[in-house]
LOZATI-521674 format. One record per residue (C-alpha): x, y, z; chain; residue in three letters. Coordinates in Angstrom, 1 decimal. Example, Ala and Ser with C-alpha at 12.3 -4.5 7.8 and 13.67 -1.06 7.14 Angstrom:
// residues 2
+--------+--------+--------+---+-----+
|      x |      y |      z | c |   r |
+--------+--------+--------+---+-----+
|   12.3 |   -4.5 |    7.8 | A | ALA |
|   13.7 |   -1.1 |    7.1 | A | SER |
+--------+--------+--------+---+-----+
END
This chain:
// residues 120
+--------+--------+--------+---+-----+
|      x |      y |      z | c |   r |
+--------+--------+--------+---+-----+
|   24.5 |   -1.4 |    5.7 | A | MET |
|   24.4 |    2.2 |    4.0 | A | PRO |
|   22.9 |    4.9 |    5.7 | A | LYS |
|   20.4 |    6.0 |    2.9 | A | THR |
|   19.1 |    2.3 |    3.0 | A | VAL |
|   18.0 |    2.9 |    6.5 | A | LEU |
|   16.8 |    6.0 |    6.3 | A | VAL |
|   15.2 |    5.0 |    3.2 | A | THR |
|   13.3 |    2.1 |    5.1 | A | ARG |
|   12.0 |    4.3 |    8.3 | A | TRP |
|   10.9 |    6.6 |    5.4 | A | ILE |
|    8.7 |    3.5 |    4.2 | A | ALA |
|    7.9 |    2.5 |    7.6 | A | ARG |
|    6.5 |    6.1 |    8.5 | A | VAL |
|    4.5 |    6.2 |    5.7 | A | LEU |
|    3.0 |    2.3 |    6.0 | A | ALA |
|    2.1 |    3.6 |    9.8 | A | THR |
|    0.5 |    7.0 |    8.5 | A | ALA |
|   -1.6 |    5.4 |    5.7 | A | LEU |
|   -2.4 |    2.3 |    8.1 | A | PHE |
|   -4.0 |    4.7 |   10.8 | A | LEU |
|   -5.3 |    7.3 |    8.4 | A | LEU |
|   -7.4 |    4.6 |    7.1 | A | ILE |
|   -8.6 |    3.3 |   10.7 | A | VAL |
|   -9.8 |    6.9 |   11.7 | A | VAL |
|  -12.0 |    6.7 |    8.5 | A | PHE |
|  -13.4 |    3.5 |    9.5 | A | VAL |
|  -13.5 |    4.2 |   12.9 | A | VAL |
|  -15.3 |    7.5 |   12.4 | A | GLY |
|  -17.5 |    6.7 |    9.4 | A | GLU |
|  -18.1 |    2.9 |   10.8 | A | GLY |
|  -17.4 |    0.1 |    8.7 | A | PRO |
|  -19.2 |   -0.2 |    5.1 | A | PRO |
|  -21.9 |   -2.6 |    4.9 | A | SER |
|  -20.5 |   -5.0 |    2.4 | A | MET |
|  -24.1 |   -6.4 |    1.3 | A | ALA |
|  -25.0 |   -3.0 |    0.2 | A | GLN |
|  -22.1 |   -2.4 |   -2.0 | A | LEU |
|  -21.7 |   -3.3 |   -5.4 | A | THR |
|  -19.4 |   -6.0 |   -6.5 | A | THR |
|  -16.7 |   -3.5 |   -7.8 | A | GLN |
|  -16.9 |   -1.8 |   -4.7 | A | GLU |
|  -16.5 |   -5.0 |   -2.9 | A | GLN |
|  -13.8 |   -6.1 |   -4.8 | A | MET |
|  -12.1 |   -2.4 |   -4.3 | A | MET |
|  -12.4 |   -3.2 |   -0.7 | A | PHE |
|  -10.4 |   -6.1 |   -1.1 | A | GLY |
|   -7.7 |   -4.7 |   -2.6 | A | ALA |
|   -7.8 |   -1.8 |    0.2 | A | LEU |
|   -7.2 |   -4.6 |    2.2 | A | PHE |
|   -4.3 |   -6.1 |    0.5 | A | VAL |
|   -2.8 |   -2.8 |    0.7 | A | MET |
|   -3.6 |   -2.3 |    4.2 | A | LEU |
|   -1.4 |   -5.9 |    5.2 | A | LEU |
|    1.2 |   -4.7 |    3.1 | A | GLY |
|    1.7 |   -1.5 |    5.2 | A | THR |
|    1.9 |   -3.8 |    8.4 | A | LEU |
|    4.1 |   -6.9 |    7.1 | A | ILE |
|    6.4 |   -4.4 |    5.6 | A | GLY |
|    7.6 |   -3.7 |    8.7 | A | TRP |
|    9.1 |   -6.8 |    9.1 | A | LYS |
|    9.1 |   -8.4 |    5.6 | A | ARG |
|    9.8 |   -5.7 |    3.0 | A | GLU |
|    9.3 |   -7.9 |    0.1 | A | VAL |
|    6.2 |   -9.3 |    1.0 | A | TRP |
|    4.9 |   -5.8 |    2.1 | A | GLY |
|    6.0 |   -3.4 |   -0.9 | A | GLY |
|    4.6 |   -6.5 |   -3.2 | A | ILE |
|    1.3 |   -6.5 |   -1.3 | A | LEU |
|    1.2 |   -2.7 |   -1.4 | A | LEU |
|    1.8 |   -2.4 |   -5.0 | A | VAL |
|   -0.3 |   -5.8 |   -6.1 | A | ALA |
|   -3.3 |   -4.0 |   -4.0 | A | GLY |
|   -2.8 |   -0.6 |   -5.4 | A | PHE |
|   -2.8 |   -1.8 |   -9.1 | A | LEU |
|   -5.7 |   -4.2 |   -8.7 | A | SER |
|   -8.1 |   -0.8 |   -6.9 | A | PHE |
|   -6.9 |    1.2 |   -9.9 | A | CYS |
|   -7.7 |   -1.9 |  -12.3 | A | LEU |
|  -10.8 |   -2.4 |  -10.8 | A | VAL |
|  -11.7 |    1.1 |  -10.8 | A | ASP |
|  -11.6 |    1.5 |  -14.2 | A | ASN |
|  -13.7 |   -1.8 |  -14.7 | A | LEU |
|  -17.1 |   -1.5 |  -16.2 | A | GLY |
|  -16.8 |    1.1 |  -18.6 | A | GLY |
|  -15.9 |    3.6 |  -16.4 | A | ARG |
|  -13.7 |    6.3 |  -17.4 | A | ALA |
|  -10.0 |    6.8 |  -16.2 | A | PHE |
|  -10.2 |    8.4 |  -12.7 | A | GLN |
|   -6.7 |   10.0 |  -12.1 | A | ALA |
|   -8.0 |   11.5 |   -8.4 | A | GLY |
|   -8.2 |    7.6 |   -7.4 | A | VAL |
|   -4.7 |    7.3 |   -8.8 | A | TRP |
|   -3.5 |   10.4 |   -7.0 | A | ILE |
|   -5.6 |    9.4 |   -3.7 | A | THR |
|   -4.0 |    6.0 |   -3.1 | A | PHE |
|   -0.8 |    6.8 |   -4.9 | A | SER |
|    0.9 |    6.8 |   -1.4 | A | PRO |
|    0.0 |    3.2 |   -1.0 | A | PHE |
|    2.4 |    2.4 |   -4.6 | A | ALA |
|    5.1 |    4.6 |   -3.5 | A | LEU |
|    5.1 |    3.0 |   -0.3 | A | THR |
|    5.5 |   -0.4 |   -1.4 | A | GLY |
|    8.1 |    0.8 |   -3.8 | A | LEU |
|   10.3 |    2.0 |   -1.0 | A | LEU |
|   10.0 |   -1.5 |    0.9 | A | TYR |
|   11.3 |   -3.3 |   -2.7 | A | LEU |
|   14.0 |   -0.6 |   -2.8 | A | ILE |
|   15.1 |   -1.2 |    0.3 | A | VAL |
|   14.9 |   -4.9 |    0.4 | A | ALA |
|   16.9 |   -5.3 |   -2.8 | A | TRP |
|   19.5 |   -2.3 |   -1.8 | A | ALA |
|   19.9 |   -4.3 |    1.5 | A | ALA |
|   20.5 |   -7.5 |   -0.1 | A | ARG |
|   23.1 |   -6.1 |   -2.6 | A | HIS |
|   24.7 |   -3.7 |    0.0 | A | ALA |
|   28.3 |   -4.5 |    0.5 | A | ALA |
|   28.9 |   -6.3 |    3.8 | A | PRO |
|   30.1 |   -3.6 |    7.1 | A | SER |
|   33.3 |   -4.0 |    8.6 | A | HIS |
+--------+--------+--------+---+-----+
END
């Protein structure tokens, strides 16, 4: 496997770990939200965040699935954020774009690993 694929794999893994730990620190520091007090839209956004967090963990062993979960969770999060007549929130896209970037890196690594010339 080419060295660039290995480096990209580790960049994705480090990003995924950092993102996962960042969210864990927020949850531990602030406490988990009371889902009953959240609006339906906010509950859906937490669901999308949970999907992204699963993607950060699963991507360590299953890059395709991790990448799919991260990208789908990110797109779902942004889509739900824009529901209900809310204006486009560039801050949401920017804040959560590292999840999408990590997912894309996982997908690139998976594709490159499958199409790499066998090493001798």
